[in-house]
Gaussian input, Z-matrix of N, CA and C with variables (Angstrom, degrees):
# hf/3-21g

backbone

0 1
 N
 C     1     B1
 C     2     B2     1     A1
 N     3     B3     2     A2     1     D1
 C     4     B4     3     A3     2     D2
 C     5     B5     4     A4     3     D3
 N     6     B6     5     A5     4     D4
 C     7     B7     6     A6     5     D5
 C     8     B8     7     A7     6     D6
 N     9     B9     8     A8     7     D7
 C    10    B10     9     A9     8     D8
 C    11    B11    10    A10     9     D9
 N    12    B12    11    A11    10    D10
 C    13    B13    12    A12    11    D11
 C    14    B14    13    A13    12    D12
 N    15    B15    14    A14    13    D13
 C    16    B16    15    A15    14    D14
 C    17    B17    16    A16    15    D15
 N    18    B18    17    A17    16    D16
 C    19    B19    18    A18    17    D17
 C    20    B20    19    A19    18    D18
 N    21    B21    20    A20    19    D19
 C    22    B22    21    A21    20    D20
 C    23    B23    22    A22    21    D21
 N    24    B24    23    A23    22    D22
 C    25    B25    24    A24    23    D23
 C    26    B26    25    A25    24    D24
 N    27    B27    26    A26    25    D25
 C    28    B28    27    A27    26    D26
 C    29    B29    28    A28    27    D27
 N    30    B30    29    A29    28    D28
 C    31    B31    30    A30    29    D29
 C    32    B32    31    A31    30    D30
 N    33    B33    32    A32    31    D31
 C    34    B34    33    A33    32    D32
 C    35    B35    34    A34    33    D33
 N    36    B36    35    A35    34    D34
 C    37    B37    36    A36    35    D35
 C    38    B38    37    A37    36    D36
 N    39    B39    38    A38    37    D37
 C    40    B40    39    A39    38    D38
 C    41    B41    40    A40    39    D39
 N    42    B42    41    A41    40    D40
 C    43    B43    42    A42    41    D41
 C    44    B44    43    A43    42    D42
 N    45    B45    44    A44    43    D43
 C    46    B46    45    A45    44    D44
 C    47    B47    46    A46    45    D45
 N    48    B48    47    A47    46    D46
 C    49    B49    48    A48    47    D47
 C    50    B50    49    A49    48    D48
 N    51    B51    50    A50    49    D49
 C    52    B52    51    A51    50    D50
 C    53    B53    52    A52    51    D51
 N    54    B54    53    A53    52    D52
 C    55    B55    54    A54    53    D53
 C    56    B56    55    A55    54    D54
 N    57    B57    56    A56    55    D55
 C    58    B58    57    A57    56    D56
 C    59    B59    58    A58    57    D57
 N    60    B60    59    A59    58    D58
 C    61    B61    60    A60    59    D59
 C    62    B62    61    A61    60    D60
 N    63    B63    62    A62    61    D61
 C    64    B64    63    A63    62    D62
 C    65    B65    64    A64    63    D63
 N    66    B66    65    A65    64    D64
 C    67    B67    66    A66    65    D65
 C    68    B68    67    A67    66    D66
 N    69    B69    68    A68    67    D67
 C    70    B70    69    A69    68    D68
 C    71    B71    70    A70    69    D69
 N    72    B72    71    A71    70    D70
 C    73    B73    72    A72    71    D71
 C    74    B74    73    A73    72    D72
 N    75    B75    74    A74    73    D73
 C    76    B76    75    A75    74    D74
 C    77    B77    76    A76    75    D75
 N    78    B78    77    A77    76    D76
 C    79    B79    78    A78    77    D77
 C    80    B80    79    A79    78    D78
 N    81    B81    80    A80    79    D79
 C    82    B82    81    A81    80    D80
 C    83    B83    82    A82    81    D81
 N    84    B84    83    A83    82    D82
 C    85    B85    84    A84    83    D83
 C    86    B86    85    A85    84    D84
 N    87    B87    86    A86    85    D85
 C    88    B88    87    A87    86    D86
 C    89    B89    88    A88    87    D87
 N    90    B90    89    A89    88    D88
 C    91    B91    90    A90    89    D89
 C    92    B92    91    A91    90    D90
 N    93    B93    92    A92    91    D91
 C    94    B94    93    A93    92    D92
 C    95    B95    94    A94    93    D93
 N    96    B96    95    A95    94    D94
 C    97    B97    96    A96    95    D95
 C    98    B98    97    A97    96    D96
 N    99    B99    98    A98    97    D97
 C   100   B100    99    A99    98    D98
 C   101   B101   100   A100    99    D99
 N   102   B102   101   A101   100   D100
 C   103   B103   102   A102   101   D101
 C   104   B104   103   A103   102   D102
 N   105   B105   104   A104   103   D103
 C   106   B106   105   A105   104   D104
 C   107   B107   106   A106   105   D105
 N   108   B108   107   A107   106   D106
 C   109   B109   108   A108   107   D107
 C   110   B110   109   A109   108   D108
 N   111   B111   110   A110   109   D109
 C   112   B112   111   A111   110   D110
 C   113   B113   112   A112   111   D111
 N   114   B114   113   A113   112   D112
 C   115   B115   114   A114   113   D113
 C   116   B116   115   A115   114   D114
 N   117   B117   116   A116   115   D115
 C   118   B118   117   A117   116   D116
 C   119   B119   118   A118   117   D117
 N   120   B120   119   A119   118   D118
 C   121   B121   120   A120   119   D119
 C   122   B122   121   A121   120   D120
 N   123   B123   122   A122   121   D121
 C   124   B124   123   A123   122   D122
 C   125   B125   124   A124   123   D123
 N   126   B126   125   A125   124   D124
 C   127   B127   126   A126   125   D125
 C   128   B128   127   A127   126   D126
 N   129   B129   128   A128   127   D127
 C   130   B130   129   A129   128   D128
 C   131   B131   130   A130   129   D129
 N   132   B132   131   A131   130   D130
 C   133   B133   132   A132   131   D131
 C   134   B134   133   A133   132   D132
 N   135   B135   134   A134   133   D133
 C   136   B136   135   A135   134   D134
 C   137   B137   136   A136   135   D135
 N   138   B138   137   A137   136   D136
 C   139   B139   138   A138   137   D137
 C   140   B140   139   A139   138   D138
 N   141   B141   140   A140   139   D139
 C   142   B142   141   A141   140   D140
 C   143   B143   142   A142   141   D141
 N   144   B144   143   A143   142   D142
 C   145   B145   144   A144   143   D143
 C   146   B146   145   A145   144   D144
 N   147   B147   146   A146   145   D145
 C   148   B148   147   A147   146   D146
 C   149   B149   148   A148   147   D147
 N   150   B150   149   A149   148   D148
 C   151   B151   150   A150   149   D149
 C   152   B152   151   A151   150   D150
 N   153   B153   152   A152   151   D151
 C   154   B154   153   A153   152   D152
 C   155   B155   154   A154   153   D153
 N   156   B156   155   A155   154   D154
 C   157   B157   156   A156   155   D155
 C   158   B158   157   A157   156   D156
 N   159   B159   158   A158   157   D157
 C   160   B160   159   A159   158   D158
 C   161   B161   160   A160   159   D159
 N   162   B162   161   A161   160   D160
 C   163   B163   162   A162   161   D161
 C   164   B164   163   A163   162   D162
 N   165   B165   164   A164   163   D163
 C   166   B166   165   A165   164   D164
 C   167   B167   166   A166   165   D165
 N   168   B168   167   A167   166   D166
 C   169   B169   168   A168   167   D167
 C   170   B170   169   A169   168   D168
 N   171   B171   170   A170   169   D169
 C   172   B172   171   A171   170   D170
 C   173   B173   172   A172   171   D171
 N   174   B174   173   A173   172   D172
 C   175   B175   174   A174   173   D173
 C   176   B176   175   A175   174   D174
 N   177   B177   176   A176   175   D175
 C   178   B178   177   A177   176   D176
 C   179   B179   178   A178   177   D177
 N   180   B180   179   A179   178   D178
 C   181   B181   180   A180   179   D179
 C   182   B182   181   A181   180   D180
 N   183   B183   182   A182   181   D181
 C   184   B184   183   A183   182   D182
 C   185   B185   184   A184   183   D183
 N   186   B186   185   A185   184   D184
 C   187   B187   186   A186   185   D185
 C   188   B188   187   A187   186   D186
 N   189   B189   188   A188   187   D187
 C   190   B190   189   A189   188   D188
 C   191   B191   190   A190   189   D189
 N   192   B192   191   A191   190   D190
 C   193   B193   192   A192   191   D191
 C   194   B194   193   A193   192   D192
 N   195   B195   194   A194   193   D193
 C   196   B196   195   A195   194   D194
 C   197   B197   196   A196   195   D195
 N   198   B198   197   A197   196   D196
 C   199   B199   198   A198   197   D197
 C   200   B200   199   A199   198   D198
 N   201   B201   200   A200   199   D199
 C   202   B202   201   A201   200   D200
 C   203   B203   202   A202   201   D201
 N   204   B204   203   A203   202   D202
 C   205   B205   204   A204   203   D203
 C   206   B206   205   A205   204   D204
 N   207   B207   206   A206   205   D205
 C   208   B208   207   A207   206   D206
 C   209   B209   208   A208   207   D207
 N   210   B210   209   A209   208   D208
 C   211   B211   210   A210   209   D209
 C   212   B212   211   A211   210   D210
 N   213   B213   212   A212   211   D211
 C   214   B214   213   A213   212   D212
 C   215   B215   214   A214   213   D213
 N   216   B216   215   A215   214   D214
 C   217   B217   216   A216   215   D215
 C   218   B218   217   A217   216   D216
 N   219   B219   218   A218   217   D217
 C   220   B220   219   A219   218   D218
 C   221   B221   220   A220   219   D219
 N   222   B222   221   A221   220   D220
 C   223   B223   222   A222   221   D221
 C   224   B224   223   A223   222   D222
 N   225   B225   224   A224   223   D223
 C   226   B226   225   A225   224   D224
 C   227   B227   226   A226   225   D225
 N   228   B228   227   A227   226   D226
 C   229   B229   228   A228   227   D227
 C   230   B230   229   A229   228   D228
 N   231   B231   230   A230   229   D229
 C   232   B232   231   A231   230   D230
 C   233   B233   232   A232   231   D231
 N   234   B234   233   A233   232   D232
 C   235   B235   234   A234   233   D233
 C   236   B236   235   A235   234   D234
 N   237   B237   236   A236   235   D235
 C   238   B238   237   A237   236   D236
 C   239   B239   238   A238   237   D237
 N   240   B240   239   A239   238   D238
 C   241   B241   240   A240   239   D239
 C   242   B242   241   A241   240   D240
 N   243   B243   242   A242   241   D241
 C   244   B244   243   A243   242   D242
 C   245   B245   244   A244   243   D243
 N   246   B246   245   A245   244   D244
 C   247   B247   246   A246   245   D245
 C   248   B248   247   A247   246   D246
 N   249   B249   248   A248   247   D247
 C   250   B250   249   A249   248   D248
 C   251   B251   250   A250   249   D249
 N   252   B252   251   A251   250   D250
 C   253   B253   252   A252   251   D251
 C   254   B254   253   A253   252   D252
 N   255   B255   254   A254   253   D253
 C   256   B256   255   A255   254   D254
 C   257   B257   256   A256   255   D255
 N   258   B258   257   A257   256   D256
 C   259   B259   258   A258   257   D257
 C   260   B260   259   A259   258   D258
 N   261   B261   260   A260   259   D259
 C   262   B262   261   A261   260   D260
 C   263   B263   262   A262   261   D261
 N   264   B264   263   A263   262   D262
 C   265   B265   264   A264   263   D263
 C   266   B266   265   A265   264   D264
 N   267   B267   266   A266   265   D265
 C   268   B268   267   A267   266   D266
 C   269   B269   268   A268   267   D267
 N   270   B270   269   A269   268   D268
 C   271   B271   270   A270   269   D269
 C   272   B272   271   A271   270   D270
 N   273   B273   272   A272   271   D271
 C   274   B274   273   A273   272   D272
 C   275   B275   274   A274   273   D273
 N   276   B276   275   A275   274   D274
 C   277   B277   276   A276   275   D275
 C   278   B278   277   A277   276   D276
 N   279   B279   278   A278   277   D277
 C   280   B280   279   A279   278   D278
 C   281   B281   280   A280   279   D279
 N   282   B282   281   A281   280   D280
 C   283   B283   282   A282   281   D281
 C   284   B284   283   A283   282   D282
 N   285   B285   284   A284   283   D283
 C   286   B286   285   A285   284   D284
 C   287   B287   286   A286   285   D285

   B1=1.4586
   B2=1.5138
   B3=1.3338
   B4=1.5121
   B5=1.5037
   B6=1.3942
   B7=1.4511
   B8=1.4277
   B9=1.3613
   B10=1.6008
   B11=1.4957
   B12=1.3518
   B13=1.4501
   B14=1.5095
   B15=1.3425
   B16=1.5830
   B17=1.5624
   B18=1.2705
   B19=1.6333
   B20=1.4450
   B21=1.2648
   B22=1.5021
   B23=1.5707
   B24=1.3424
   B25=1.3824
   B26=1.5719
   B27=1.3322
   B28=1.3997
   B29=1.6276
   B30=1.4023
   B31=1.3409
   B32=1.6746
   B33=1.2788
   B34=1.5041
   B35=1.4734
   B36=1.2937
   B37=1.5363
   B38=1.5426
   B39=1.3744
   B40=1.4839
   B41=1.5605
   B42=1.3460
   B43=1.4890
   B44=1.5370
   B45=1.2212
   B46=1.4880
   B47=1.5645
   B48=1.2335
   B49=1.4275
   B50=1.5075
   B51=1.2753
   B52=1.4783
   B53=1.4450
   B54=1.2976
   B55=1.5471
   B56=1.5164
   B57=1.2702
   B58=1.4159
   B59=1.6167
   B60=1.3669
   B61=1.3575
   B62=1.5182
   B63=1.2755
   B64=1.4419
   B65=1.5065
   B66=1.3277
   B67=1.4489
   B68=1.4438
   B69=1.3754
   B70=1.3602
   B71=1.4930
   B72=1.4096
   B73=1.3906
   B74=1.5909
   B75=1.2596
   B76=1.5105
   B77=1.4552
   B78=1.4315
   B79=1.5586
   B80=1.5039
   B81=1.3632
   B82=1.3879
   B83=1.4654
   B84=1.3325
   B85=1.5179
   B86=1.4374
   B87=1.1760
   B88=1.5130
   B89=1.4637
   B90=1.2422
   B91=1.5069
   B92=1.4650
   B93=1.4507
   B94=1.4015
   B95=1.5364
   B96=1.2924
   B97=1.6730
   B98=1.4347
   B99=1.3646
   B100=1.4853
   B101=1.5227
   B102=1.3778
   B103=1.3503
   B104=1.4974
   B105=1.4482
   B106=1.5916
   B107=1.5567
   B108=1.3852
   B109=1.5192
   B110=1.3929
   B111=1.3763
   B112=1.4260
   B113=1.4692
   B114=1.3726
   B115=1.3385
   B116=1.5031
   B117=1.3624
   B118=1.3862
   B119=1.7229
   B120=1.2208
   B121=1.5137
   B122=1.5128
   B123=1.2620
   B124=1.4144
   B125=1.4838
   B126=1.4520
   B127=1.4672
   B128=1.4620
   B129=1.2564
   B130=1.4402
   B131=1.4995
   B132=1.3356
   B133=1.5055
   B134=1.4888
   B135=1.3960
   B136=1.4595
   B137=1.3037
   B138=1.3380
   B139=1.5137
   B140=1.5032
   B141=1.3146
   B142=1.3875
   B143=1.5643
   B144=1.3705
   B145=1.4934
   B146=1.5208
   B147=1.2781
   B148=1.4800
   B149=1.4560
   B150=1.3228
   B151=1.5519
   B152=1.5877
   B153=1.1949
   B154=1.4685
   B155=1.5594
   B156=1.3482
   B157=1.5223
   B158=1.5976
   B159=1.3639
   B160=1.4670
   B161=1.6323
   B162=1.2640
   B163=1.5204
   B164=1.4863
   B165=1.3193
   B166=1.5302
   B167=1.6442
   B168=1.2626
   B169=1.4321
   B170=1.4535
   B171=1.3241
   B172=1.4240
   B173=1.4945
   B174=1.3169
   B175=1.5066
   B176=1.5123
   B177=1.2806
   B178=1.4469
   B179=1.4600
   B180=1.4875
   B181=1.4629
   B182=1.5302
   B183=1.5164
   B184=1.3933
   B185=1.5734
   B186=1.3318
   B187=1.2818
   B188=1.6001
   B189=1.3992
   B190=1.4775
   B191=1.5704
   B192=1.3641
   B193=1.4935
   B194=1.4734
   B195=1.4103
   B196=1.4190
   B197=1.5418
   B198=1.2317
   B199=1.4413
   B200=1.3465
   B201=1.4681
   B202=1.4634
   B203=1.5779
   B204=1.3333
   B205=1.3589
   B206=1.5274
   B207=1.1671
   B208=1.4231
   B209=1.3892
   B210=1.3083
   B211=1.4864
   B212=1.4961
   B213=1.3082
   B214=1.5200
   B215=1.4162
   B216=1.5038
   B217=1.3509
   B218=1.6124
   B219=1.1899
   B220=1.4983
   B221=1.6040
   B222=1.3044
   B223=1.4118
   B224=1.4662
   B225=1.2336
   B226=1.3803
   B227=1.5925
   B228=1.3441
   B229=1.5225
   B230=1.5657
   B231=1.2467
   B232=1.5121
   B233=1.5505
   B234=1.4267
   B235=1.4402
   B236=1.5178
   B237=1.4299
   B238=1.5048
   B239=1.5425
   B240=1.3886
   B241=1.5771
   B242=1.4367
   B243=1.3080
   B244=1.4001
   B245=1.4744
   B246=1.3702
   B247=1.3581
   B248=1.5887
   B249=1.3293
   B250=1.5189
   B251=1.4873
   B252=1.3779
   B253=1.3300
   B254=1.6406
   B255=1.3582
   B256=1.5011
   B257=1.5760
   B258=1.3452
   B259=1.5105
   B260=1.4458
   B261=1.3753
   B262=1.3946
   B263=1.5805
   B264=1.1969
   B265=1.4807
   B266=1.6251
   B267=1.3049
   B268=1.4342
   B269=1.4886
   B270=1.3137
   B271=1.4894
   B272=1.5218
   B273=1.3597
   B274=1.3256
   B275=1.6726
   B276=1.3237
   B277=1.3130
   B278=1.4076
   B279=1.2773
   B280=1.4215
   B281=1.6732
   B282=1.3958
   B283=1.5223
   B284=1.4799
   B285=1.3512
   B286=1.4883
   B287=1.5611
   A1=108.59
   A2=114.64
   A3=123.41
   A4=105.94
   A5=116.11
   A6=124.14
   A7=109.41
   A8=116.39
   A9=115.82
   A10=106.19
   A11=117.71
   A12=121.64
   A13=105.72
   A14=107.69
   A15=110.97
   A16=104.88
   A17=111.95
   A18=121.05
   A19=106.31
   A20=113.28
   A21=125.09
   A22=103.07
   A23=117.54
   A24=120.26
   A25=113.17
   A26=114.12
   A27=117.95
   A28=109.43
   A29=115.12
   A30=120.41
   A31=113.58
   A32=112.22
   A33=117.44
   A34=108.06
   A35=118.37
   A36=120.49
   A37=105.80
   A38=113.74
   A39=119.32
   A40=110.75
   A41=118.13
   A42=122.42
   A43=109.59
   A44=114.56
   A45=118.33
   A46=109.23
   A47=121.22
   A48=119.34
   A49=114.84
   A50=118.18
   A51=126.69
   A52=110.32
   A53=121.77
   A54=121.60
   A55=108.44
   A56=127.02
   A57=132.64
   A58=108.46
   A59=115.19
   A60=121.85
   A61=111.64
   A62=119.11
   A63=121.30
   A64=107.26
   A65=120.59
   A66=112.16
   A67=112.20
   A68=118.99
   A69=122.85
   A70=117.54
   A71=110.65
   A72=119.75
   A73=113.89
   A74=123.22
   A75=117.49
   A76=110.88
   A77=119.90
   A78=123.03
   A79=105.88
   A80=125.57
   A81=124.15
   A82=114.86
   A83=120.53
   A84=123.99
   A85=105.92
   A86=123.90
   A87=123.03
   A88=112.34
   A89=117.72
   A90=123.89
   A91=114.83
   A92=119.73
   A93=124.20
   A94=110.32
   A95=114.89
   A96=117.40
   A97=107.52
   A98=123.98
   A99=121.78
   A100=111.84
   A101=125.42
   A102=129.47
   A103=120.24
   A104=109.64
   A105=114.83
   A106=104.84
   A107=113.83
   A108=115.45
   A109=107.16
   A110=116.20
   A111=122.42
   A112=114.34
   A113=117.58
   A114=125.21
   A115=117.16
   A116=124.06
   A117=119.00
   A118=105.74
   A119=114.51
   A120=117.84
   A121=106.76
   A122=119.36
   A123=121.83
   A124=107.18
   A125=110.33
   A126=116.92
   A127=114.73
   A128=117.15
   A129=116.66
   A130=110.59
   A131=124.13
   A132=121.25
   A133=103.05
   A134=114.68
   A135=123.30
   A136=111.50
   A137=119.49
   A138=124.25
   A139=110.39
   A140=115.65
   A141=132.01
   A142=114.29
   A143=114.23
   A144=113.81
   A145=105.52
   A146=113.06
   A147=118.82
   A148=110.72
   A149=112.93
   A150=113.50
   A151=102.92
   A152=116.10
   A153=119.61
   A154=112.02
   A155=110.32
   A156=114.93
   A157=99.38
   A158=123.05
   A159=125.05
   A160=107.24
   A161=109.88
   A162=118.22
   A163=108.13
   A164=118.82
   A165=118.46
   A166=109.29
   A167=110.30
   A168=120.01
   A169=106.06
   A170=121.31
   A171=130.01
   A172=109.91
   A173=116.52
   A174=121.01
   A175=109.36
   A176=117.28
   A177=124.51
   A178=109.84
   A179=109.46
   A180=114.31
   A181=116.37
   A182=115.35
   A183=119.75
   A184=112.26
   A185=120.06
   A186=122.57
   A187=122.38
   A188=107.68
   A189=114.71
   A190=116.16
   A191=113.07
   A192=113.34
   A193=113.48
   A194=114.26
   A195=119.24
   A196=111.50
   A197=117.24
   A198=126.41
   A199=116.29
   A200=114.49
   A201=124.23
   A202=109.26
   A203=114.77
   A204=122.06
   A205=109.17
   A206=123.40
   A207=127.01
   A208=114.11
   A209=121.54
   A210=127.29
   A211=104.30
   A212=116.47
   A213=114.99
   A214=107.27
   A215=110.98
   A216=118.03
   A217=112.97
   A218=115.95
   A219=119.10
   A220=107.67
   A221=118.98
   A222=127.65
   A223=115.83
   A224=124.54
   A225=128.69
   A226=103.02
   A227=112.77
   A228=125.67
   A229=107.53
   A230=111.14
   A231=119.24
   A232=108.26
   A233=120.92
   A234=116.09
   A235=111.86
   A236=109.91
   A237=117.70
   A238=106.48
   A239=107.71
   A240=113.22
   A241=103.74
   A242=122.69
   A243=132.44
   A244=105.10
   A245=123.83
   A246=125.42
   A247=113.97
   A248=112.20
   A249=112.86
   A250=112.29
   A251=117.25
   A252=122.20
   A253=111.94
   A254=109.05
   A255=113.02
   A256=107.38
   A257=118.61
   A258=120.38
   A259=113.56
   A260=113.68
   A261=118.37
   A262=109.91
   A263=117.11
   A264=124.50
   A265=111.02
   A266=113.46
   A267=118.06
   A268=109.75
   A269=118.67
   A270=114.73
   A271=114.57
   A272=120.36
   A273=124.24
   A274=112.91
   A275=117.46
   A276=119.04
   A277=119.25
   A278=127.20
   A279=127.70
   A280=104.70
   A281=107.86
   A282=110.28
   A283=100.80
   A284=114.14
   A285=119.67
   A286=106.72
   D1=127.25
   D2=-177.20
   D3=-95.71
   D4=135.36
   D5=171.20
   D6=-133.46
   D7=130.98
   D8=164.09
   D9=-91.12
   D10=129.96
   D11=177.94
   D12=-120.01
   D13=131.18
   D14=175.62
   D15=-121.63
   D16=121.94
   D17=-178.94
   D18=-90.79
   D19=142.97
   D20=169.46
   D21=-128.74
   D22=104.29
   D23=-173.33
   D24=-70.16
   D25=155.27
   D26=-175.78
   D27=-62.80
   D28=142.14
   D29=-169.79
   D30=-69.63
   D31=85.19
   D32=177.11
   D33=-124.84
   D34=169.22
   D35=177.17
   D36=-68.82
   D37=136.71
   D38=-179.83
   D39=-55.50
   D40=-35.28
   D41=178.84
   D42=-59.46
   D43=-34.82
   D44=-171.96
   D45=-77.13
   D46=-17.80
   D47=-179.19
   D48=-122.00
   D49=12.88
   D50=179.41
   D51=-52.29
   D52=-53.62
   D53=-179.97
   D54=-61.55
   D55=-45.44
   D56=174.72
   D57=-48.62
   D58=-49.20
   D59=-178.64
   D60=-65.56
   D61=-33.66
   D62=177.51
   D63=-74.65
   D64=-24.68
   D65=179.64
   D66=-82.59
   D67=-12.26
   D68=176.84
   D69=-57.72
   D70=-45.34
   D71=-168.98
   D72=-70.92
   D73=-31.89
   D74=170.66
   D75=-71.54
   D76=-32.32
   D77=178.74
   D78=-65.46
   D79=-46.07
   D80=178.21
   D81=-68.72
   D82=-32.79
   D83=177.07
   D84=-62.73
   D85=-44.19
   D86=175.84
   D87=-55.78
   D88=-42.06
   D89=175.56
   D90=-64.16
   D91=-34.22
   D92=175.85
   D93=-73.93
   D94=-41.88
   D95=178.92
   D96=-64.59
   D97=-34.73
   D98=-177.46
   D99=-85.95
   D100=-4.40
   D101=-177.79
   D102=81.88
   D103=3.32
   D104=-179.35
   D105=-69.75
   D106=-34.81
   D107=179.21
   D108=-113.80
   D109=130.63
   D110=-179.16
   D111=-89.07
   D112=-33.91
   D113=177.35
   D114=-152.96
   D115=149.02
   D116=-179.74
   D117=-146.36
   D118=138.00
   D119=-178.48
   D120=-136.98
   D121=134.18
   D122=169.70
   D123=-78.68
   D124=140.07
   D125=172.91
   D126=-81.41
   D127=157.99
   D128=179.44
   D129=-69.94
   D130=138.04
   D131=-167.68
   D132=90.67
   D133=-115.90
   D134=177.54
   D135=-133.43
   D136=165.73
   D137=-177.70
   D138=103.17
   D139=162.00
   D140=-177.08
   D141=-132.96
   D142=144.42
   D143=165.42
   D144=-118.54
   D145=139.62
   D146=-179.89
   D147=-139.38
   D148=155.07
   D149=174.47
   D150=-119.84
   D151=122.97
   D152=178.35
   D153=-110.12
   D154=144.10
   D155=-173.96
   D156=-118.24
   D157=95.12
   D158=-171.97
   D159=-114.23
   D160=168.58
   D161=-177.48
   D162=-93.84
   D163=-15.63
   D164=-170.70
   D165=-165.18
   D166=164.88
   D167=-178.62
   D168=-69.32
   D169=-35.44
   D170=175.73
   D171=-56.20
   D172=-48.00
   D173=-176.86
   D174=-63.19
   D175=-40.24
   D176=-179.86
   D177=-62.13
   D178=-46.77
   D179=-178.59
   D180=-62.49
   D181=-35.29
   D182=172.51
   D183=-63.50
   D184=-46.63
   D185=175.07
   D186=-52.25
   D187=-47.44
   D188=172.67
   D189=-64.71
   D190=-33.16
   D191=170.40
   D192=-61.31
   D193=-49.64
   D194=-179.15
   D195=-56.32
   D196=-46.72
   D197=176.66
   D198=-52.49
   D199=-45.07
   D200=-174.82
   D201=-74.98
   D202=-28.29
   D203=174.72
   D204=-66.79
   D205=-31.53
   D206=177.21
   D207=-85.05
   D208=-50.55
   D209=174.17
   D210=-130.38
   D211=107.73
   D212=175.43
   D213=-63.08
   D214=142.46
   D215=-174.86
   D216=-167.56
   D217=159.83
   D218=170.44
   D219=-100.33
   D220=145.50
   D221=-173.75
   D222=-117.72
   D223=127.36
   D224=169.40
   D225=-101.01
   D226=128.98
   D227=-171.30
   D228=-119.32
   D229=126.29
   D230=179.23
   D231=-127.39
   D232=108.59
   D233=174.09
   D234=-70.23
   D235=144.52
   D236=-171.56
   D237=-123.02
   D238=163.53
   D239=179.03
   D240=-122.16
   D241=150.60
   D242=167.72
   D243=-58.70
   D244=144.19
   D245=174.51
   D246=-59.76
   D247=-38.20
   D248=175.99
   D249=-58.70
   D250=-38.00
   D251=-169.97
   D252=-65.81
   D253=-40.38
   D254=-176.00
   D255=-74.54
   D256=-31.92
   D257=171.46
   D258=-55.82
   D259=-48.81
   D260=-177.80
   D261=-67.19
   D262=-43.02
   D263=175.74
   D264=-50.67
   D265=-50.21
   D266=-174.67
   D267=-75.90
   D268=-18.10
   D269=175.58
   D270=-87.57
   D271=-10.12
   D272=173.67
   D273=-59.35
   D274=147.68
   D275=168.85
   D276=-80.89
   D277=134.44
   D278=-171.91
   D279=-67.18
   D280=148.52
   D281=-179.31
   D282=-92.00
   D283=139.66
   D284=-177.58
   D285=-107.57

């Protein structure tokens, strides 16, 4: 299951969370190496955009809790589809 996750960190002074932000990158690197995260991009200013490939909602929940423990944030979640899936879906005949 693919999810686009956009983080918006809690409103604190950047200098107050610098060390936490540094700790985030080794954490997300592990997820990239294991294939749990497909891509990660820092946002201009603060925040991160990531695409996670997880096996369940519970796994996603666990990741977001870990992330928020490192850098407290709000998350916007968007479920995604593989490009091949939407092509196959659009090729199906509608059920009448």
